[in-house]
N, C-alpha and C positions, 0 to 999 in steps of 0.2 A: 400270653395275652397282649394285645396291642392296644395302644391308647389312640383314639381318634385325634387328628390334627387340631381341631378346635378345642377338644378337651385338654390337650397338651398346652394350648395357648392360655386357657383359663388357669391351669395349674401354674404355668410359668409366671403369669401376671400376679397370682397370689403369692408365689415364692419371692418375687421381686419386691413385694410389699408386705414383709412378714410382720405379724403382730398388729397390723393396722386394719381397721374395718374398711373393707372395700365394698362400696355399695353396688347393688345390681346395675344401677344406671351407669356407674363408672366402668364396670366390666363390659357392659353392652357397648358403650361409646368407644372404649379402648380396642375391643376386638372386632366390632362391626361398625366402624365410623361411617356416618352419613347413610346408614341403612337401618330400616326398622326391623327389629328381631323381637319376637315374642319372648318376654322374660322367662317363660316356662322352659326354654331351651337351656338356660343357665342351670336350672335345677336338674335337668337331665344330665348335663355334663358333670356337675358336681357329684351326682349319684354314680356316674360311670367312674369318675376319679376315685371316689370312696371305695367302690367295688374293687378296682384294680389295686389300690393301696391297702385294702383290708381295714379301712377306717369305718367308724360307726358314728352316726349323728348324735347318739345319746352319750357317747364317751369319745369325743374327738381327739385324735392324736395328731392329725394333720390339718384338717379344715373344720373350723367351727362355724355353724350357721347362726347368725343373729337374726331372729325372726323378723320378717318384713323390713329388714334393713340391708343385709348383705352377708358377706363371708369374711372370715379372718383366718389366715394361715398361722397356726399356733405352734408348729414344730420349729425347733431352733434352726436358724440359718446362720452359717458361718461364712464370713467373707474371707477368701483366701486368694492371695495373688501368686502363689507358687504354681508353676506350670504342671499340667496333668501329664502323667507318664504315658497315657494312651492317647496322645494328642492327634486329632484328625487334621489339624492345620498347624502351620508354623506359628508359635507364639511371638508376639512383638517384644521388643527389648524391655519395655516397661513391665511386662508380666514376668520377666526373669528375676526381678528383685523381690525376695520374700519380705513380707511385712507381718506384723503381729495380727493374729486372728482375734476377732471380738464377737462374742455372742450377741444376738439381737432378739432372740425369742426364747420361750420357756423350755422346749423339749428337744426333739431329734435334730440332728445336724444335716444340713444340705450345703455343700461347698458352692460358693459363687466366685468366679474369677472375674476381676475387673477387665472389661474389654472383651471377655470371652464368656459372657453369661449364657448364651445359647448352648455352647459346648459343655459348660459346667452343669447345665440343667439336664442335658440329654443323657449323659453318662450315669448320674445317680438315678434318674427316672427309669432307665433301662434296667439297672441293677435292682431297683425296687420292684419293678414289674416281674422280673425273673424270680426274685425271692418270693413274691406273693404267689406266683404260679406254682413254684415248688411247694410252698406251704399248703396251698389249697389242694394240690395234687396228692400230697401225703395224707391230708385229712379225708380224702375220698377213699383211699385204700384202707 
């Protein structure tokens, strides 16, 4: 399963703001600056993300919908400055010094690397998509 680029951008923005209510207007302004976009497109992307992650709106594990207000990423996000072993780019010197990780949300863990947030989001997102595809494939058999 693939995640569309804008759906990934929505997920990334929510992960970068864990536990905080992100309004629809804020998401629209952050992802489509100076462009009018129908708010219904956000609901479509959230639905796509939930489908890919296996999340449900009635029992959210990743994304909670706050009716008529916005969305909240409810999975636990861990900030980790240790370099990833499958690095696609050379880490900077600051990323080589490990620091203590601190939880900022209530549940699942998503590592975020200071200065390397995009790379840190791509790897777990790909692993989640692969795991979801494998789980859904097994349920069909």
